[in-house]
LUMKE-597892 format. One record per atom (N, C-alpha, C): residue number from 1; residue in three letters; atom name; y, x, z. Coordinates in steps of 0.05 Angstrom, whole numbers, plus 5000, padded with zeros to 4 digits. Layout:
REM residues N
ATOM   k   r  a   c2   c1   c3
ATOM NUM ALA CA    Y    X    Z
...
END
This chain:
REM residues 106
ATOM   k   r  a   c2   c1   c3
ATOM   1 UNK  N 4977 5017 5000
ATOM   1 UNK CA 5000 5000 5000
ATOM   1 UNK  C 5025 5018 5000
ATOM   2 UNK  N 5044 5012 4983
ATOM   2 UNK CA 5068 5028 4980
ATOM   2 UNK  C 5092 5013 4993
ATOM   3 UNK  N 5105 5026 5011
ATOM   3 UNK CA 5129 5015 5024
ATOM   3 UNK  C 5154 5025 5010
ATOM   4 UNK  N 5160 5014 4987
ATOM   4 UNK CA 5180 5025 4970
ATOM   4 UNK  C 5205 5007 4965
ATOM   5 UNK  N 5206 4984 4978
ATOM   5 UNK CA 5228 4966 4975
ATOM   5 UNK  C 5246 4966 5000
ATOM   6 UNK  N 5271 4975 4998
ATOM   6 UNK CA 5288 4974 5021
ATOM   6 UNK  C 5296 4945 5028
ATOM   7 UNK  N 5293 4939 5054
ATOM   7 UNK CA 5301 4912 5064
ATOM   7 UNK  C 5318 4916 5088
ATOM   8 UNK  N 5333 4895 5095
ATOM   8 UNK CA 5349 4895 5119
ATOM   8 UNK  C 5342 4870 5135
ATOM   9 UNK  N 5334 4874 5160
ATOM   9 UNK CA 5330 4852 5178
ATOM   9 UNK  C 5356 4847 5193
ATOM  10 UNK  N 5365 4822 5194
ATOM  10 UNK CA 5389 4815 5207
ATOM  10 UNK  C 5383 4795 5229
ATOM  11 UNK  N 5400 4795 5250
ATOM  11 UNK CA 5398 4775 5271
ATOM  11 UNK  C 5424 4759 5272
ATOM  12 UNK  N 5422 4735 5282
ATOM  12 UNK CA 5445 4718 5284
ATOM  12 UNK  C 5459 4723 5311
ATOM  13 UNK  N 5483 4733 5310
ATOM  13 UNK CA 5500 4737 5334
ATOM  13 UNK  C 5514 4711 5339
ATOM  14 UNK  N 5505 4696 5359
ATOM  14 UNK CA 5515 4669 5364
ATOM  14 UNK  C 5544 4670 5374
ATOM  15 UNK  N 5552 4690 5388
ATOM  15 UNK CA 5580 4691 5397
ATOM  15 UNK  C 5599 4697 5374
ATOM  16 UNK  N 5592 4716 5357
ATOM  16 UNK CA 5609 4722 5334
ATOM  16 UNK  C 5605 4703 5311
ATOM  17 UNK  N 5583 4687 5312
ATOM  17 UNK CA 5577 4668 5291
ATOM  17 UNK  C 5574 4682 5264
ATOM  18 UNK  N 5558 4704 5264
ATOM  18 UNK CA 5553 4718 5239
ATOM  18 UNK  C 5527 4732 5241
ATOM  19 UNK  N 5516 4740 5218
ATOM  19 UNK CA 5492 4756 5216
ATOM  19 UNK  C 5499 4786 5219
ATOM  20 UNK  N 5483 4800 5235
ATOM  20 UNK CA 5488 4828 5241
ATOM  20 UNK  C 5463 4844 5234
ATOM  21 UNK  N 5467 4868 5224
ATOM  21 UNK CA 5444 4886 5217
ATOM  21 UNK  C 5428 4892 5242
ATOM  22 UNK  N 5401 4890 5240
ATOM  22 UNK CA 5383 4896 5262
ATOM  22 UNK  C 5367 4921 5255
ATOM  23 UNK  N 5353 4921 5232
ATOM  23 UNK CA 5338 4945 5224
ATOM  23 UNK  C 5337 4947 5193
ATOM  24 UNK  N 5340 4971 5184
ATOM  24 UNK CA 5335 4977 5155
ATOM  24 UNK  C 5308 4990 5153
ATOM  25 UNK  N 5291 4977 5137
ATOM  25 UNK CA 5263 4986 5134
ATOM  25 UNK  C 5256 4988 5105
ATOM  26 UNK  N 5232 4999 5099
ATOM  26 UNK CA 5221 4999 5073
ATOM  26 UNK  C 5196 4981 5074
ATOM  27 UNK  N 5192 4964 5055
ATOM  27 UNK CA 5171 4944 5055
ATOM  27 UNK  C 5155 4944 5029
ATOM  28 UNK  N 5131 4934 5032
ATOM  28 UNK CA 5115 4926 5009
ATOM  28 UNK  C 5121 4896 5006
ATOM  29 UNK  N 5130 4888 4982
ATOM  29 UNK CA 5138 4860 4978
ATOM  29 UNK  C 5120 4847 4958
ATOM  30 UNK  N 5111 4823 4964
ATOM  30 UNK CA 5093 4808 4946
ATOM  30 UNK  C 5100 4779 4946
ATOM  31 UNK  N 5098 4765 4924
ATOM  31 UNK CA 5103 4737 4922
ATOM  31 UNK  C 5082 4721 4938
ATOM  32 UNK  N 5091 4702 4954
ATOM  32 UNK CA 5073 4685 4969
ATOM  32 UNK  C 5070 4658 4955
ATOM  33 UNK  N 5092 4647 4946
ATOM  33 UNK CA 5091 4622 4932
ATOM  33 UNK  C 5119 4611 4927
ATOM  34 UNK  N 5119 4588 4912
ATOM  34 UNK CA 5145 4575 4907
ATOM  34 UNK  C 5139 4545 4907
ATOM  35 UNK  N 5161 4529 4911
ATOM  35 UNK CA 5158 4501 4912
ATOM  35 UNK  C 5184 4488 4903
ATOM  36 UNK  N 5183 4466 4888
ATOM  36 UNK CA 5207 4451 4880
ATOM  36 UNK  C 5202 4422 4887
ATOM  37 UNK  N 5223 4410 4899
ATOM  37 UNK CA 5221 4382 4907
ATOM  37 UNK  C 5248 4369 4906
ATOM  38 UNK  N 5248 4342 4907
ATOM  38 UNK CA 5273 4327 4906
ATOM  38 UNK  C 5276 4311 4932
ATOM  39 UNK  N 5300 4313 4944
ATOM  39 UNK CA 5305 4299 4968
ATOM  39 UNK  C 5333 4286 4966
ATOM  40 UNK  N 5335 4261 4971
ATOM  40 UNK CA 5360 4246 4971
ATOM  40 UNK  C 5377 4251 4946
ATOM  41 UNK  N 5363 4252 4924
ATOM  41 UNK CA 5377 4254 4898
ATOM  41 UNK  C 5384 4282 4889
ATOM  42 UNK  N 5377 4302 4905
ATOM  42 UNK CA 5383 4329 4896
ATOM  42 UNK  C 5357 4345 4896
ATOM  43 UNK  N 5356 4364 4877
ATOM  43 UNK CA 5332 4381 4876
ATOM  43 UNK  C 5335 4405 4894
ATOM  44 UNK  N 5313 4414 4904
ATOM  44 UNK CA 5314 4437 4922
ATOM  44 UNK  C 5289 4453 4916
ATOM  45 UNK  N 5292 4480 4917
ATOM  45 UNK CA 5269 4497 4912
ATOM  45 UNK  C 5267 4517 4935
ATOM  46 UNK  N 5243 4526 4939
ATOM  46 UNK CA 5239 4548 4959
ATOM  46 UNK  C 5221 4568 4946
ATOM  47 UNK  N 5225 4593 4954
ATOM  47 UNK CA 5211 4615 4944
ATOM  47 UNK  C 5203 4633 4967
ATOM  48 UNK  N 5177 4638 4970
ATOM  48 UNK CA 5167 4654 4993
ATOM  48 UNK  C 5157 4681 4984
ATOM  49 UNK  N 5164 4701 5000
ATOM  49 UNK CA 5155 4728 4996
ATOM  49 UNK  C 5142 4738 5021
ATOM  50 UNK  N 5122 4756 5018
ATOM  50 UNK CA 5110 4769 5041
ATOM  50 UNK  C 5121 4798 5042
ATOM  51 UNK  N 5132 4805 5065
ATOM  51 UNK CA 5143 4832 5069
ATOM  51 UNK  C 5125 4846 5089
ATOM  52 UNK  N 5113 4868 5081
ATOM  52 UNK CA 5096 4884 5099
ATOM  52 UNK  C 5111 4909 5105
ATOM  53 UNK  N 5115 4915 5131
ATOM  53 UNK CA 5129 4939 5140
ATOM  53 UNK  C 5112 4954 5160
ATOM  54 UNK  N 5119 4979 5164
ATOM  54 UNK CA 5105 4995 5184
ATOM  54 UNK  C 5115 4985 5212
ATOM  55 UNK  N 5097 4983 5231
ATOM  55 UNK CA 5104 4973 5257
ATOM  55 UNK  C 5123 4992 5272
ATOM  56 UNK  N 5141 4981 5287
ATOM  56 UNK CA 5157 4996 5307
ATOM  56 UNK  C 5162 4977 5330
ATOM  57 UNK  N 5164 4987 5354
ATOM  57 UNK CA 5165 4970 5378
ATOM  57 UNK  C 5189 4950 5378
ATOM  58 UNK  N 5211 4956 5365
ATOM  58 UNK CA 5234 4938 5364
ATOM  58 UNK  C 5228 4912 5349
ATOM  59 UNK  N 5208 4913 5331
ATOM  59 UNK CA 5202 4889 5315
ATOM  59 UNK  C 5191 4866 5332
ATOM  60 UNK  N 5182 4872 5357
ATOM  60 UNK CA 5172 4851 5374
ATOM  60 UNK  C 5193 4830 5380
ATOM  61 UNK  N 5218 4838 5379
ATOM  61 UNK CA 5240 4819 5383
ATOM  61 UNK  C 5239 4796 5362
ATOM  62 UNK  N 5232 4804 5338
ATOM  62 UNK CA 5230 4784 5316
ATOM  62 UNK  C 5208 4764 5323
ATOM  63 UNK  N 5185 4773 5332
ATOM  63 UNK CA 5162 4756 5338
ATOM  63 UNK  C 5169 4734 5358
ATOM  64 UNK  N 5187 4741 5377
ATOM  64 UNK CA 5193 4722 5399
ATOM  64 UNK  C 5216 4703 5392
ATOM  65 UNK  N 5229 4707 5369
ATOM  65 UNK CA 5252 4691 5363
ATOM  65 UNK  C 5256 4689 5333
ATOM  66 UNK  N 5237 4679 5318
ATOM  66 UNK CA 5238 4679 5289
ATOM  66 UNK  C 5263 4666 5278
ATOM  67 UNK  N 5273 4645 5291
ATOM  67 UNK CA 5296 4630 5280
ATOM  67 UNK  C 5322 4646 5281
ATOM  68 UNK  N 5322 4668 5297
ATOM  68 UNK CA 5346 4684 5299
ATOM  68 UNK  C 5347 4708 5280
ATOM  69 UNK  N 5327 4711 5263
ATOM  69 UNK CA 5326 4734 5245
ATOM  69 UNK  C 5321 4724 5217
ATOM  70 UNK  N 5330 4741 5198
ATOM  70 UNK CA 5326 4737 5170
ATOM  70 UNK  C 5324 4764 5156
ATOM  71 UNK  N 5313 4763 5132
ATOM  71 UNK CA 5310 4788 5116
ATOM  71 UNK  C 5328 4786 5092
ATOM  72 UNK  N 5344 4807 5088
ATOM  72 UNK CA 5361 4809 5064
ATOM  72 UNK  C 5347 4828 5045
ATOM  73 UNK  N 5342 4818 5021
ATOM  73 UNK CA 5329 4835 5001
ATOM  73 UNK  C 5337 4826 4973
ATOM  74 UNK  N 5343 4844 4956
ATOM  74 UNK CA 5348 4840 4927
ATOM  74 UNK  C 5368 4817 4922
ATOM  75 UNK  N 5389 4817 4938
ATOM  75 UNK CA 5410 4797 4934
ATOM  75 UNK  C 5405 4770 4947
ATOM  76 UNK  N 5383 4766 4960
ATOM  76 UNK CA 5376 4740 4972
ATOM  76 UNK  C 5371 4743 5002
ATOM  77 UNK  N 5370 4720 5016
ATOM  77 UNK CA 5365 4720 5044
ATOM  77 UNK  C 5340 4702 5049
ATOM  78 UNK  N 5322 4713 5066
ATOM  78 UNK CA 5297 4700 5070
ATOM  78 UNK  C 5293 4693 5100
ATOM  79 UNK  N 5291 4668 5106
ATOM  79 UNK CA 5286 4659 5134
ATOM  79 UNK  C 5257 4667 5140
ATOM  80 UNK  N 5253 4679 5163
ATOM  80 UNK CA 5227 4689 5171
ATOM  80 UNK  C 5211 4665 5182
ATOM  81 UNK  N 5189 4659 5167
ATOM  81 UNK CA 5172 4636 5175
ATOM  81 UNK  C 5149 4645 5193
ATOM  82 UNK  N 5139 4669 5188
ATOM  82 UNK CA 5116 4679 5204
ATOM  82 UNK  C 5117 4709 5208
ATOM  83 UNK  N 5105 4718 5229
ATOM  83 UNK CA 5104 4746 5237
ATOM  83 UNK  C 5076 4752 5246
ATOM  84 UNK  N 5064 4773 5235
ATOM  84 UNK CA 5036 4779 5241
ATOM  84 UNK  C 5032 4809 5245
ATOM  85 UNK  N 5027 4817 5270
ATOM  85 UNK CA 5019 4844 5277
ATOM  85 UNK  C 4988 4842 5280
ATOM  86 UNK  N 4974 4846 5259
ATOM  86 UNK CA 4945 4840 5258
ATOM  86 UNK  C 4930 4851 5282
ATOM  87 UNK  N 4917 4834 5297
ATOM  87 UNK CA 4902 4841 5321
ATOM  87 UNK  C 4917 4858 5341
ATOM  88 UNK  N 4944 4856 5340
ATOM  88 UNK CA 4962 4873 5357
ATOM  88 UNK  C 4955 4902 5355
ATOM  89 UNK  N 4948 4911 5331
ATOM  89 UNK CA 4941 4939 5327
ATOM  89 UNK  C 4965 4957 5324
ATOM  90 UNK  N 4989 4945 5320
ATOM  90 UNK CA 5014 4960 5317
ATOM  90 UNK  C 5013 4981 5295
ATOM  91 UNK  N 5002 4973 5272
ATOM  91 UNK CA 5002 4991 5248
ATOM  91 UNK  C 5022 4980 5228
ATOM  92 UNK  N 5018 4956 5220
ATOM  92 UNK CA 5037 4943 5201
ATOM  92 UNK  C 5043 4915 5212
ATOM  93 UNK  N 5065 4904 5202
ATOM  93 UNK CA 5073 4877 5209
ATOM  93 UNK  C 5078 4862 5183
ATOM  94 UNK  N 5066 4839 5180
ATOM  94 UNK CA 5070 4822 5157
ATOM  94 UNK  C 5088 4799 5164
ATOM  95 UNK  N 5110 4796 5150
ATOM  95 UNK CA 5128 4774 5154
ATOM  95 UNK  C 5131 4758 5128
ATOM  96 UNK  N 5129 4732 5130
ATOM  96 UNK CA 5133 4715 5107
ATOM  96 UNK  C 5161 4704 5109
ATOM  97 UNK  N 5176 4708 5088
ATOM  97 UNK CA 5204 4699 5086
ATOM  97 UNK  C 5207 4678 5065
ATOM  98 UNK  N 5223 4658 5071
ATOM  98 UNK CA 5228 4636 5052
ATOM  98 UNK  C 5257 4634 5045
ATOM  99 UNK  N 5262 4632 5019
ATOM  99 UNK CA 5289 4630 5009
ATOM  99 UNK  C 5293 4601 4998
ATOM 100 UNK  N 5312 4587 5008
ATOM 100 UNK CA 5317 4559 4999
ATOM 100 UNK  C 5342 4560 4981
ATOM 101 UNK  N 5340 4544 4959
ATOM 101 UNK CA 5362 4541 4941
ATOM 101 UNK  C 5366 4512 4935
ATOM 102 UNK  N 5391 4503 4938
ATOM 102 UNK CA 5397 4475 4931
ATOM 102 UNK  C 5407 4474 4903
ATOM 103 UNK  N 5401 4452 4890
ATOM 103 UNK CA 5411 4448 4863
ATOM 103 UNK  C 5419 4419 4859
ATOM 104 UNK  N 5436 4414 4840
ATOM 104 UNK CA 5444 4387 4834
ATOM 104 UNK  C 5423 4374 4816
ATOM 105 UNK  N 5419 4349 4820
ATOM 105 UNK CA 5400 4334 4803
ATOM 105 UNK  C 5411 4332 4775
ATOM 106 UNK  N 5395 4338 4755
ATOM 106 UNK CA 5404 4336 4727
ATOM 106 UNK  C 5411 4308 4719
END
């Protein structure tokens, strides 16, 4: 597995009401899936990617508070939906990120 894609994990600073850099890492990135659906007259799509990074102890913060973190990569922002440190071996961490895009109904 090649960790060749630079990513930025950000956390939401609730006091400053903005996203702040948490960690810059290199990841193996792979497509997880995509979905398109219509809600209340507008179309919406989501795109999921799997980001695999080398483990470091600071990443545990993400596991305990997924909603406060996101991944910035390739011009998009991905809400972290899942975090997996396989069998707590502390070798790699797999995070699934989801990017939502709103669109107008044609």
